[in-house]
Every structure is written in structure tokens, then in C-alpha cells.
DOZA-988760 format. One record per residue (C-alpha): x, y, z. Coordinates in steps of 0.2 Angstrom, whole numbers. Layout:
<pt><x>X</x><y>Y</y><z>Z</z></pt>
...
END
This chain:
<pt><x>28</x><y>-304</y><z>-445</z></pt>
<pt><x>23</x><y>-285</y><z>-443</z></pt>
<pt><x>23</x><y>-279</y><z>-425</z></pt>
<pt><x>15</x><y>-263</y><z>-419</z></pt>
<pt><x>24</x><y>-257</y><z>-404</z></pt>
<pt><x>16</x><y>-244</y><z>-394</z></pt>
<pt><x>24</x><y>-236</y><z>-378</z></pt>
<pt><x>14</x><y>-226</y><z>-366</z></pt>
<pt><x>25</x><y>-219</y><z>-353</z></pt>
<pt><x>30</x><y>-201</y><z>-353</z></pt>
<pt><x>46</x><y>-205</y><z>-343</z></pt>
<pt><x>58</x><y>-207</y><z>-356</z></pt>
<pt><x>74</x><y>-216</y><z>-353</z></pt>
<pt><x>68</x><y>-218</y><z>-335</z></pt>
<pt><x>53</x><y>-228</y><z>-340</z></pt>
<pt><x>54</x><y>-246</y><z>-334</z></pt>
<pt><x>40</x><y>-251</y><z>-347</z></pt>
<pt><x>49</x><y>-243</y><z>-362</z></pt>
<pt><x>65</x><y>-253</y><z>-356</z></pt>
<pt><x>56</x><y>-268</y><z>-355</z></pt>
<pt><x>46</x><y>-267</y><z>-371</z></pt>
<pt><x>63</x><y>-262</y><z>-380</z></pt>
<pt><x>71</x><y>-278</y><z>-373</z></pt>
<pt><x>55</x><y>-288</y><z>-379</z></pt>
<pt><x>57</x><y>-282</y><z>-396</z></pt>
<pt><x>76</x><y>-286</y><z>-397</z></pt>
<pt><x>71</x><y>-304</y><z>-391</z></pt>
<pt><x>59</x><y>-305</y><z>-405</z></pt>
<pt><x>72</x><y>-299</y><z>-418</z></pt>
<pt><x>84</x><y>-312</y><z>-412</z></pt>
<pt><x>71</x><y>-326</y><z>-415</z></pt>
<pt><x>61</x><y>-319</y><z>-430</z></pt>
<pt><x>75</x><y>-310</y><z>-441</z></pt>
<pt><x>61</x><y>-304</y><z>-453</z></pt>
<pt><x>52</x><y>-295</y><z>-441</z></pt>
<pt><x>46</x><y>-277</y><z>-445</z></pt>
<pt><x>40</x><y>-264</y><z>-433</z></pt>
<pt><x>28</x><y>-250</y><z>-433</z></pt>
<pt><x>32</x><y>-240</y><z>-418</z></pt>
<pt><x>20</x><y>-227</y><z>-409</z></pt>
<pt><x>26</x><y>-216</y><z>-394</z></pt>
<pt><x>11</x><y>-210</y><z>-386</z></pt>
<pt><x>20</x><y>-198</y><z>-376</z></pt>
<pt><x>27</x><y>-189</y><z>-391</z></pt>
<pt><x>12</x><y>-191</y><z>-403</z></pt>
<pt><x>-3</x><y>-191</y><z>-391</z></pt>
<pt><x>-19</x><y>-195</y><z>-398</z></pt>
<pt><x>-34</x><y>-183</y><z>-397</z></pt>
<pt><x>-47</x><y>-186</y><z>-383</z></pt>
<pt><x>-65</x><y>-190</y><z>-388</z></pt>
<pt><x>-74</x><y>-174</y><z>-391</z></pt>
<pt><x>-93</x><y>-171</y><z>-395</z></pt>
<pt><x>-90</x><y>-168</y><z>-413</z></pt>
<pt><x>-79</x><y>-184</y><z>-414</z></pt>
<pt><x>-94</x><y>-194</y><z>-406</z></pt>
<pt><x>-107</x><y>-186</y><z>-418</z></pt>
<pt><x>-95</x><y>-191</y><z>-433</z></pt>
<pt><x>-94</x><y>-208</y><z>-428</z></pt>
<pt><x>-112</x><y>-211</y><z>-425</z></pt>
<pt><x>-116</x><y>-203</y><z>-441</z></pt>
<pt><x>-119</x><y>-215</y><z>-455</z></pt>
<pt><x>-104</x><y>-215</y><z>-467</z></pt>
<pt><x>-113</x><y>-210</y><z>-482</z></pt>
<pt><x>-120</x><y>-195</y><z>-472</z></pt>
<pt><x>-104</x><y>-188</y><z>-465</z></pt>
<pt><x>-99</x><y>-171</y><z>-470</z></pt>
<pt><x>-81</x><y>-167</y><z>-476</z></pt>
<pt><x>-77</x><y>-159</y><z>-459</z></pt>
<pt><x>-84</x><y>-175</y><z>-450</z></pt>
<pt><x>-73</x><y>-186</y><z>-462</z></pt>
<pt><x>-57</x><y>-175</y><z>-459</z></pt>
<pt><x>-61</x><y>-176</y><z>-440</z></pt>
<pt><x>-61</x><y>-195</y><z>-440</z></pt>
<pt><x>-45</x><y>-197</y><z>-452</z></pt>
<pt><x>-33</x><y>-198</y><z>-437</z></pt>
<pt><x>-44</x><y>-212</y><z>-430</z></pt>
<pt><x>-45</x><y>-220</y><z>-448</z></pt>
<pt><x>-27</x><y>-220</y><z>-450</z></pt>
<pt><x>-24</x><y>-228</y><z>-433</z></pt>
<pt><x>-36</x><y>-242</y><z>-436</z></pt>
<pt><x>-27</x><y>-246</y><z>-452</z></pt>
<pt><x>-10</x><y>-247</y><z>-443</z></pt>
<pt><x>-18</x><y>-258</y><z>-430</z></pt>
<pt><x>-27</x><y>-269</y><z>-442</z></pt>
<pt><x>-11</x><y>-271</y><z>-454</z></pt>
<pt><x>-1</x><y>-278</y><z>-440</z></pt>
<pt><x>1</x><y>-297</y><z>-435</z></pt>
<pt><x>5</x><y>-293</y><z>-418</z></pt>
<pt><x>3</x><y>-280</y><z>-405</z></pt>
<pt><x>14</x><y>-274</y><z>-390</z></pt>
<pt><x>7</x><y>-262</y><z>-379</z></pt>
<pt><x>18</x><y>-256</y><z>-365</z></pt>
<pt><x>12</x><y>-245</y><z>-351</z></pt>
<pt><x>14</x><y>-240</y><z>-333</z></pt>
<pt><x>-1</x><y>-242</y><z>-321</z></pt>
<pt><x>-7</x><y>-225</y><z>-315</z></pt>
<pt><x>-20</x><y>-224</y><z>-301</z></pt>
<pt><x>-25</x><y>-243</y><z>-303</z></pt>
<pt><x>-28</x><y>-242</y><z>-322</z></pt>
<pt><x>-20</x><y>-235</y><z>-339</z></pt>
<pt><x>-13</x><y>-219</y><z>-343</z></pt>
<pt><x>-24</x><y>-206</y><z>-351</z></pt>
<pt><x>-15</x><y>-207</y><z>-367</z></pt>
<pt><x>-18</x><y>-225</y><z>-369</z></pt>
<pt><x>-36</x><y>-224</y><z>-365</z></pt>
<pt><x>-36</x><y>-210</y><z>-379</z></pt>
<pt><x>-28</x><y>-222</y><z>-391</z></pt>
<pt><x>-40</x><y>-236</y><z>-387</z></pt>
<pt><x>-55</x><y>-224</y><z>-390</z></pt>
<pt><x>-48</x><y>-221</y><z>-406</z></pt>
<pt><x>-47</x><y>-238</y><z>-412</z></pt>
<pt><x>-64</x><y>-245</y><z>-405</z></pt>
<pt><x>-75</x><y>-241</y><z>-421</z></pt>
<pt><x>-90</x><y>-248</y><z>-427</z></pt>
<pt><x>-89</x><y>-255</y><z>-445</z></pt>
<pt><x>-70</x><y>-254</y><z>-444</z></pt>
<pt><x>-62</x><y>-264</y><z>-430</z></pt>
<pt><x>-79</x><y>-272</y><z>-424</z></pt>
<pt><x>-94</x><y>-276</y><z>-435</z></pt>
<pt><x>-113</x><y>-277</y><z>-430</z></pt>
<pt><x>-122</x><y>-291</y><z>-437</z></pt>
<pt><x>-138</x><y>-301</y><z>-434</z></pt>
<pt><x>-129</x><y>-312</y><z>-421</z></pt>
<pt><x>-120</x><y>-297</y><z>-412</z></pt>
<pt><x>-104</x><y>-289</y><z>-413</z></pt>
<pt><x>-89</x><y>-297</y><z>-422</z></pt>
<pt><x>-72</x><y>-290</y><z>-417</z></pt>
<pt><x>-59</x><y>-289</y><z>-431</z></pt>
<pt><x>-43</x><y>-292</y><z>-421</z></pt>
<pt><x>-46</x><y>-311</y><z>-418</z></pt>
<pt><x>-30</x><y>-315</y><z>-428</z></pt>
<pt><x>-18</x><y>-304</y><z>-419</z></pt>
<pt><x>-6</x><y>-309</y><z>-406</z></pt>
<pt><x>-7</x><y>-296</y><z>-392</z></pt>
<pt><x>5</x><y>-293</y><z>-377</z></pt>
<pt><x>0</x><y>-281</y><z>-363</z></pt>
<pt><x>17</x><y>-276</y><z>-354</z></pt>
<pt><x>12</x><y>-267</y><z>-338</z></pt>
<pt><x>24</x><y>-259</y><z>-324</z></pt>
<pt><x>16</x><y>-257</y><z>-307</z></pt>
<pt><x>23</x><y>-248</y><z>-292</z></pt>
<pt><x>15</x><y>-259</y><z>-280</z></pt>
<pt><x>13</x><y>-278</y><z>-278</z></pt>
<pt><x>-5</x><y>-283</y><z>-285</z></pt>
<pt><x>-2</x><y>-301</y><z>-287</z></pt>
<pt><x>-13</x><y>-313</y><z>-277</z></pt>
<pt><x>-10</x><y>-313</y><z>-258</z></pt>
<pt><x>-4</x><y>-294</y><z>-258</z></pt>
<pt><x>-16</x><y>-281</y><z>-250</z></pt>
<pt><x>-17</x><y>-272</y><z>-266</z></pt>
<pt><x>-23</x><y>-288</y><z>-276</z></pt>
<pt><x>-41</x><y>-282</y><z>-277</z></pt>
<pt><x>-36</x><y>-265</y><z>-284</z></pt>
<pt><x>-30</x><y>-269</y><z>-301</z></pt>
<pt><x>-43</x><y>-261</y><z>-314</z></pt>
<pt><x>-30</x><y>-260</y><z>-327</z></pt>
<pt><x>-31</x><y>-279</y><z>-332</z></pt>
<pt><x>-49</x><y>-281</y><z>-334</z></pt>
<pt><x>-51</x><y>-263</y><z>-343</z></pt>
<pt><x>-37</x><y>-270</y><z>-356</z></pt>
<pt><x>-45</x><y>-286</y><z>-356</z></pt>
<pt><x>-63</x><y>-280</y><z>-360</z></pt>
<pt><x>-59</x><y>-265</y><z>-370</z></pt>
<pt><x>-49</x><y>-276</y><z>-383</z></pt>
<pt><x>-59</x><y>-292</y><z>-381</z></pt>
<pt><x>-74</x><y>-281</y><z>-389</z></pt>
<pt><x>-63</x><y>-278</y><z>-404</z></pt>
<pt><x>-59</x><y>-297</y><z>-405</z></pt>
<pt><x>-44</x><y>-300</y><z>-394</z></pt>
<pt><x>-48</x><y>-316</y><z>-385</z></pt>
<pt><x>-31</x><y>-322</y><z>-377</z></pt>
<pt><x>-20</x><y>-308</y><z>-373</z></pt>
<pt><x>-3</x><y>-311</y><z>-365</z></pt>
<pt><x>0</x><y>-300</y><z>-350</z></pt>
<pt><x>17</x><y>-297</y><z>-342</z></pt>
<pt><x>16</x><y>-286</y><z>-326</z></pt>
<pt><x>33</x><y>-280</y><z>-319</z></pt>
<pt><x>29</x><y>-278</y><z>-300</z></pt>
<pt><x>32</x><y>-271</y><z>-288</z></pt>
<pt><x>44</x><y>-257</y><z>-293</z></pt>
<pt><x>41</x><y>-241</y><z>-285</z></pt>
<pt><x>36</x><y>-245</y><z>-268</z></pt>
<pt><x>48</x><y>-259</y><z>-265</z></pt>
<pt><x>64</x><y>-263</y><z>-258</z></pt>
<pt><x>79</x><y>-265</y><z>-271</z></pt>
<pt><x>79</x><y>-284</y><z>-270</z></pt>
<pt><x>60</x><y>-284</y><z>-272</z></pt>
<pt><x>61</x><y>-272</y><z>-287</z></pt>
<pt><x>76</x><y>-283</y><z>-295</z></pt>
<pt><x>66</x><y>-298</y><z>-293</z></pt>
<pt><x>50</x><y>-290</y><z>-301</z></pt>
<pt><x>60</x><y>-284</y><z>-316</z></pt>
<pt><x>69</x><y>-302</y><z>-318</z></pt>
<pt><x>52</x><y>-311</y><z>-317</z></pt>
<pt><x>45</x><y>-299</y><z>-331</z></pt>
<pt><x>60</x><y>-302</y><z>-342</z></pt>
<pt><x>59</x><y>-321</y><z>-340</z></pt>
<pt><x>40</x><y>-320</y><z>-345</z></pt>
<pt><x>44</x><y>-309</y><z>-360</z></pt>
<pt><x>57</x><y>-322</y><z>-366</z></pt>
<pt><x>44</x><y>-335</y><z>-364</z></pt>
<pt><x>32</x><y>-325</y><z>-374</z></pt>
<pt><x>44</x><y>-322</y><z>-388</z></pt>
<pt><x>49</x><y>-341</y><z>-389</z></pt>
<pt><x>31</x><y>-344</y><z>-392</z></pt>
<pt><x>28</x><y>-331</y><z>-405</z></pt>
<pt><x>43</x><y>-336</y><z>-414</z></pt>
<pt><x>37</x><y>-355</y><z>-413</z></pt>
<pt><x>21</x><y>-349</y><z>-421</z></pt>
<pt><x>28</x><y>-339</y><z>-434</z></pt>
<pt><x>39</x><y>-355</y><z>-439</z></pt>
<pt><x>24</x><y>-366</y><z>-439</z></pt>
<pt><x>13</x><y>-353</y><z>-449</z></pt>
<pt><x>27</x><y>-353</y><z>-462</z></pt>
<pt><x>29</x><y>-372</y><z>-463</z></pt>
END
């Protein structure tokens, strides 16, 4: 199985999402010895944000694009190739102001491409990531679970669900570590433990799927 592992936190060694995503990759390696990993660090290699020239190039028919347009689209083309080449996708990020970090939004904007990751046809749009296993691993300062005063303020989960759903991701896994920042030490420890247990469950499931597909 080929995994594309994307980290979005800028906090380096102090990042909870990076710690947990690294643990998940190790869980997969233990269960899937042939695992290969394509790693992308959005803090070290931030994608460009959408510009007017980029938008014009995207909506220009391919046969009419100038060499300058093709050059402008090459980072997006390359990123789409990396995503499509993977069998599984791990996206790890902190929640910022109830949604995703801007670096991850820029990444998403790079890979939502007509004619590449979704195809327009007579019956609508067909996303090209339907075969991919996808895990969104998020870390949250507050507790946004049902019953919390902040439960209605989660803009991250629907943004990820709909953004990736358009390019074919139908049943992603979500593991949310919470509460971490605005919590007592015991609450923080419990939030991390819940997330680690859920990650182990996902790793077990993915490994079982790989074994089933190989049989």
C-alpha cells in the first residue's frame, strides 16, 4: 500500500497532530511491512495560494493554454499526480479558528482540478478519489463533541467532508484529538488516549483490507 502522509502544523516537534500522525504511520508499518510513504510537510513546503492567473489558467481549455499557463499549473499538476498515485491518504492538521490551516486550504485548492481529480460528464461530476482510503487526523484546543458548548462551532469536519467528497472521497475516517489546549491535564491525556485508540482501530481496518485485497 502506498500512503501519502500530509502534515499541516507549523509547530514542529511541539505539534500534537504531527506526533499522532507519526504514531499512526508506525502502526501501519507494523501491520503492513510493505507500506511505502510519500511525505509532504506543508509547513516546510507551503503550496501557493490561488491567484488570478492560476484561476484563469485552470479555466482555459487545455489545448488553448499558453506555455506560461502550463508552467503556472505544473505545481498543481504534480500534486494531483502524487495524490492520485497513492492508495491511502493521511491528512493531519490542527483546527484553527474552527476550520483548517490556510496551508491545507491552499493544498486542497491545488488538487481540486476539473479534468484531473474530478471529471464533468452528462450525469454530473465524477470524483477520481473514490478508491482511496482517507483519514483526517485533527487536533482541537476545545472539546467539540456532542454536548459541549462548542459542539456547533465545528466548521472543519464539514469543510473536509464536502471539499474531498467533490473529488470522490465518500467515507473518510475522522480521528479528532480533543480537548488539548483548553483543558485540564487529565482531560488532555484522555483526549490523546482516545485518539490513539481510534488510530489503532483504523490501522487494524486498513491492514485487514490490504490483506483481503491481496488474497
